[in-house]
C-alpha positions as CSV (number, residue, x, y, z in Angstrom):
1,M,0.0,0.0,0.0
2,R,1.3,3.4,-0.9
3,L,0.3,7.0,-0.1
4,H,0.5,9.6,-2.9
5,V,0.5,13.3,-2.1
6,F,-0.6,16.0,-4.6
7,Q,-0.8,19.7,-4.4
8,T,-3.9,21.1,-6.2
9,G,-3.4,24.8,-5.6
10,K,-3.0,27.4,-2.9
11,I,-5.2,29.8,-1.0
12,E,-4.1,33.1,0.4
13,V,-6.1,34.1,3.4
14,P,-5.7,36.5,6.3
15,A,-3.4,34.9,8.8
16,K,-6.1,35.1,11.5
17,V,-8.1,32.5,9.5
18,V,-5.4,29.9,10.0
19,Y,-4.3,31.0,13.5
20,H,-6.7,32.9,15.7
21,D,-3.9,34.7,17.6
22,S,-2.5,36.2,14.3
23,S,-3.4,39.5,12.7
24,V,-6.2,40.0,10.3
25,L,-3.9,42.4,8.3
26,E,-1.2,39.7,7.7
27,K,-1.5,37.2,4.8
28,Q,-0.8,33.5,4.9
29,T,-0.7,31.1,2.0
30,V,-1.8,27.5,2.6
31,D,-1.4,24.5,0.2
32,V,-4.4,22.5,-0.8
33,L,-3.4,18.8,-0.7
34,V,-5.0,15.7,-1.9
35,F,-4.0,12.2,-0.7
36,A,-4.4,9.1,-2.8
37,I,-4.1,5.7,-1.1
38,D,-3.1,2.9,-3.6
39,H,-4.7,-0.1,-1.8
40,P,-3.8,-3.6,-2.9
41,R,-7.4,-4.8,-2.6
42,Q,-9.6,-1.7,-2.7
43,G,-8.2,0.2,-5.6
44,I,-7.5,3.9,-5.1
45,I,-9.0,5.8,-2.2
46,L,-8.8,9.6,-2.2
47,F,-8.7,11.7,0.9
48,G,-10.3,15.0,-0.2
49,T,-10.5,16.0,-3.9
50,G,-8.9,19.5,-3.6
51,L,-9.9,22.6,-5.6
52,N,-12.3,22.6,-8.5
53,R,-10.6,22.9,-11.9
54,A,-12.9,25.8,-12.8
55,L,-10.8,28.0,-10.5
56,A,-7.9,27.8,-13.0
57,D,-10.2,29.4,-15.7
58,D,-12.1,32.0,-13.6
59,S,-12.0,31.8,-9.8
60,A,-14.3,34.9,-9.5
61,Q,-16.9,33.2,-11.6
62,H,-16.8,29.9,-9.7
63,L,-16.7,31.2,-6.1
64,P,-19.1,33.7,-4.4
65,G,-17.8,37.2,-4.2
66,W,-17.7,37.3,-0.4
67,L,-15.6,34.1,-0.4
68,M,-13.1,35.7,-2.8
69,V,-12.7,38.6,-0.3
70,L,-12.0,36.1,2.5
71,G,-9.4,34.1,0.6
72,K,-7.8,34.1,-2.8
73,P,-7.4,30.6,-4.3
74,T,-4.9,30.1,-7.1
75,M,-4.7,27.1,-9.4
76,A,-2.9,26.4,-12.6
77,K,-4.3,24.6,-15.6
78,G,-3.8,20.9,-15.1
79,Q,-3.3,21.2,-11.4
80,D,-6.6,19.6,-10.4
81,I,-6.5,16.0,-9.1
82,T,-8.2,14.5,-12.2
83,A,-5.3,15.9,-14.4
84,Q,-2.6,14.9,-12.0
85,L,-3.7,11.3,-11.4
86,P,-2.8,9.9,-14.8
87,K,0.6,11.7,-14.8
88,A,1.3,9.7,-11.6
89,K,0.2,6.5,-13.4
90,L,-2.9,6.3,-11.2
91,S,-6.1,5.5,-13.1
92,Q,-9.1,7.7,-12.4
93,K,-11.3,4.7,-13.1
94,K,-9.7,2.9,-10.2
95,V,-10.9,5.5,-7.6
96,R,-13.5,3.4,-5.8
97,H,-13.8,5.5,-2.6
98,V,-13.5,9.2,-1.8
99,I,-13.1,10.2,1.9
100,L,-14.1,13.8,2.5
101,P,-12.6,15.2,5.7
102,D,-15.4,17.8,5.6
103,L,-17.6,19.5,3.0
104,R,-15.7,22.7,2.6
105,F,-14.8,23.8,-0.9
106,D,-11.1,23.0,-0.6
107,H,-11.9,19.3,-0.1
108,T,-14.9,18.8,-2.5
109,G,-13.8,20.6,-5.6
110,E,-13.6,17.6,-7.9
111,V,-15.7,15.0,-6.0
112,E,-18.3,14.8,-8.8
113,S,-15.5,13.8,-11.2
114,F,-15.6,10.3,-9.7
115,P,-19.3,9.3,-10.3
116,T,-18.7,5.6,-9.6
117,A,-16.8,6.1,-6.4
118,Q,-18.4,5.7,-2.9
119,V,-18.2,9.1,-1.3
120,I,-17.6,8.8,2.5
121,V,-18.4,11.6,4.9
122,A,-19.4,11.9,8.6
123,A,-23.2,11.8,8.9
124,S,-23.1,14.9,11.2
125,E,-21.1,16.8,8.6
126,H,-23.6,16.2,5.8
127,L,-26.5,17.0,8.0
128,A,-25.0,20.3,9.0
129,A,-24.0,21.2,5.5
130,T,-27.5,20.6,4.2
131,G,-29.3,22.3,7.1
132,S,-30.1,25.9,7.9
133,D,-26.8,26.3,9.7
134,A,-24.6,25.2,6.8
135,D,-20.9,25.9,7.0
136,H,-20.3,29.1,5.0
137,L,-17.3,27.6,3.3
138,S,-19.4,24.7,1.9
139,L,-20.5,25.0,-1.7
140,S,-23.4,22.6,-2.2
141,E,-23.2,22.8,-6.0
142,E,-19.9,20.9,-5.8
143,Y,-21.5,17.8,-4.4
144,D,-25.3,18.0,-4.9
145,Q,-25.2,15.4,-7.7
146,I,-23.6,12.7,-5.6
147,R,-25.8,9.7,-5.3
148,T,-23.3,7.3,-3.7
149,W,-22.9,8.7,-0.2
150,Q,-21.7,6.5,2.6
151,F,-22.4,8.3,5.9
152,V,-20.1,7.5,8.8
153,N,-21.8,7.5,12.2
154,F,-19.5,7.7,15.2
155,T,-22.2,7.2,17.8
156,D,-21.4,4.2,20.0
157,A,-18.2,3.6,17.9
158,P,-15.3,2.1,19.8
159,P,-12.3,4.3,20.8
160,L,-8.9,4.1,19.3
161,G,-6.0,5.0,21.5
162,T,-6.6,8.5,22.8
163,F,-9.4,9.2,20.2
164,P,-13.0,8.7,21.5
165,A,-14.4,7.0,18.4
166,H,-13.3,5.3,15.1
167,R,-14.6,3.1,12.3
168,D,-12.6,0.5,10.4
169,L,-13.4,1.4,6.8
170,F,-12.7,-2.0,5.2
171,E,-12.7,-4.1,8.4
172,D,-9.2,-5.1,7.8
173,G,-7.3,-2.5,9.8
174,S,-5.8,-0.8,6.8
175,I,-7.7,2.5,7.0
176,L,-9.3,3.7,10.2
177,L,-11.6,6.7,10.2
178,L,-11.4,9.0,13.3
179,D,-14.0,11.4,14.7
180,V,-12.2,14.8,14.8
181,A,-15.3,17.0,14.8
182,G,-14.6,20.5,16.1
183,A,-13.3,22.6,13.2
184,T,-16.5,21.6,11.4
185,A,-19.6,19.7,12.6
186,G,-18.3,16.4,11.5
187,G,-14.6,16.3,10.7
188,V,-13.0,13.0,9.7
189,A,-9.3,12.0,9.9
190,A,-7.8,8.8,8.5
191,L,-5.2,6.6,10.1
192,V,-3.5,4.7,7.2
193,R,-1.3,1.7,8.1
194,L,1.5,1.8,5.5
195,P,4.2,-0.9,5.4
196,T,6.8,1.2,7.1
197,G,4.6,2.8,9.7
198,P,1.2,4.5,10.4
199,V,0.3,7.8,8.8
200,L,-2.5,10.1,10.1
201,L,-4.2,12.3,7.5
202,C,-5.6,14.7,10.0
203,G,-8.1,16.6,7.8
204,N,-9.4,19.8,9.3
205,L,-8.1,19.0,12.8
206,A,-4.9,20.7,11.7
207,W,-4.2,22.8,8.6
208,T,-0.4,22.9,9.4
209,K,2.1,21.1,11.5
210,E,2.5,24.2,13.7
211,Q,-1.3,24.2,14.4
212,Y,-1.3,20.8,16.1
213,L,2.3,21.0,17.4
214,Y,1.5,24.1,19.4
215,A,-2.3,23.7,19.7
216,R,-2.9,27.0,17.9
217,F,-6.6,27.7,17.5
218,P,-7.8,28.1,13.9
219,G,-9.7,31.3,13.2
220,L,-12.7,29.3,11.8
221,L,-14.1,26.9,14.3
222,F,-17.5,25.2,14.6
223,D,-16.9,24.1,18.2
224,R,-13.9,25.6,20.0
225,T,-14.1,23.2,23.0
226,A,-14.3,20.1,20.8
227,W,-11.4,21.2,18.6
228,W,-9.2,21.9,21.6
229,E,-10.0,18.4,23.1
230,K,-9.3,16.6,19.8
231,V,-6.0,18.4,19.0
232,W,-4.7,17.4,22.5
233,R,-5.8,13.9,21.9
234,L,-3.7,14.0,18.7
235,K,-0.7,15.3,20.6
236,K,-1.0,12.5,23.2
237,F,-1.5,9.9,20.5
238,K,1.7,11.1,18.8
239,E,3.5,10.9,22.1
240,L,2.4,7.3,22.6
241,V,3.1,6.2,19.1
242,P,6.3,8.1,18.2
243,E,6.6,6.4,14.8
244,L,3.3,8.0,13.8
245,V,3.6,10.4,10.9
246,V,1.0,13.3,11.0
247,L,0.2,14.9,7.6
248,P,-1.9,18.1,7.8
249,D,-4.1,19.0,4.9
250,H,-2.5,22.3,4.0
251,D,1.2,21.9,4.6
252,W,3.3,20.7,1.6
253,A,6.6,21.4,3.5
254,T,5.7,18.9,6.2
255,A,5.0,16.2,3.5
256,E,8.4,16.9,2.0
257,S,10.1,16.6,5.4
258,V,8.4,13.3,6.1
259,K,9.4,11.9,2.7
260,E,13.0,12.4,3.5
261,S,12.8,11.1,7.1
262,P,14.0,7.6,7.9
263,S,11.5,4.8,7.4
264,L,10.3,2.8,10.4
265,S,12.3,-0.3,9.3
266,V,15.5,1.8,9.2
267,Q,14.8,3.4,12.6
268,R,14.5,-0.1,14.2
269,Q,17.9,-1.2,13.0
270,D,20.7,-1.7,15.5
271,K,22.6,1.5,14.9
272,S,25.6,0.0,16.7
273,K,26.1,-2.3,13.8
274,P,26.3,-0.1,10.7
275,V,26.1,-1.8,7.3
276,E,29.2,-1.1,5.3
277,G,28.7,1.1,2.3
278,K,25.1,1.8,3.1
279,S,23.4,4.8,4.8
280,Q,21.4,4.1,8.0
281,T,18.6,6.4,6.7
282,S,16.6,6.3,3.5
283,P,13.5,8.1,2.1
284,R,10.2,6.3,2.7
285,K,9.2,4.4,-0.4
286,D,5.6,4.1,0.6
287,I,5.0,7.8,0.5
288,V,5.2,9.3,-3.0
289,L,5.2,13.1,-3.5
290,H,4.0,14.6,-6.8
291,P,5.1,18.3,-6.8
292,F,3.2,20.2,-9.5
293,A,5.1,21.9,-12.3
294,K,3.5,24.0,-14.9
295,E,3.9,22.6,-18.4
C-alpha cells in the first residue's frame, strides 16, 4: 500500500483565518493537498478532492464574491486532481472510494468527477452542510449530484488509543476513520497503516504542523471546545506512538520533510552495527510526492 500526495493549488487568506492569535492584516498562503491511497485490494482511495478545476479558468466566476474577499485561491491549468492522477500513473477509473474530511470547498472541488466512487463523509457533517446552519465555506453545488454517499456515524463507535471513536473502513485494519469534529460539525481523519509505519491524515483538525504542534486555535471553528480536546488527543497519540507520521491537509513542506525522514524499518535497525557502504537512513518508499510543475 502506498500513499501519494498531490498539491492542487493554494489559498491566500488573512493569517487570522489559520491562527486565531494572528493579525487579520497579515496574509498567509496555505497549500491544498489531496492524498491518494493505492490499496492492494480496494483500488484507489482519495482523501479529499482538492480545488475545482474551474478555478484555473475563472475563480471569481466559480466562487461567491464574499468568499473571494476572505481568501484568494490560485490554481494552474492541469493542477486539479483529475489531471494529476494519470501523470502519476494512477487511473481515475480505479478510484473506488473518496473520503471527505469535511464538506468545505477546498476538499470537495472535484468530487463529482468520480461518479462511480463511494463518497464517504461523517453523517453529522452532511446533516450540518444541508441544514439551515450550513458551513459558510461549503458549496453545495460541488456535491449536490452525488448519489453514492456513505455516511459514517461515530455514535457508539469504539475508541482508538486516545481518540474517542473510530470506524474500520474496510474491516481489515488498513484504514481507520477517526472522529475529529470541532473545526466543522463532522470532521474525519484517516489513520493509514502503511508498510513502514502509520500515517495520520488529520483533515481539518490541523491545517499545518504548527497548528497541532502548538495547539494554535484556527480562526474558523464550529466548536472551539471540541477542537481543543481533539487536538490534544492527537498530541497525546503522537507521544504514545512516536513512529506515527502526521500529515496536515494544507502543509506541503511537512509532507516533504516526512518523505526524506528515515523509514520505520530503518529506525528499528541496530545502529551500533552499521552496514558497510550503506546509509542508515533512506527516504520512505511508501510515501510518494507529486510536486506540481506547470507545463
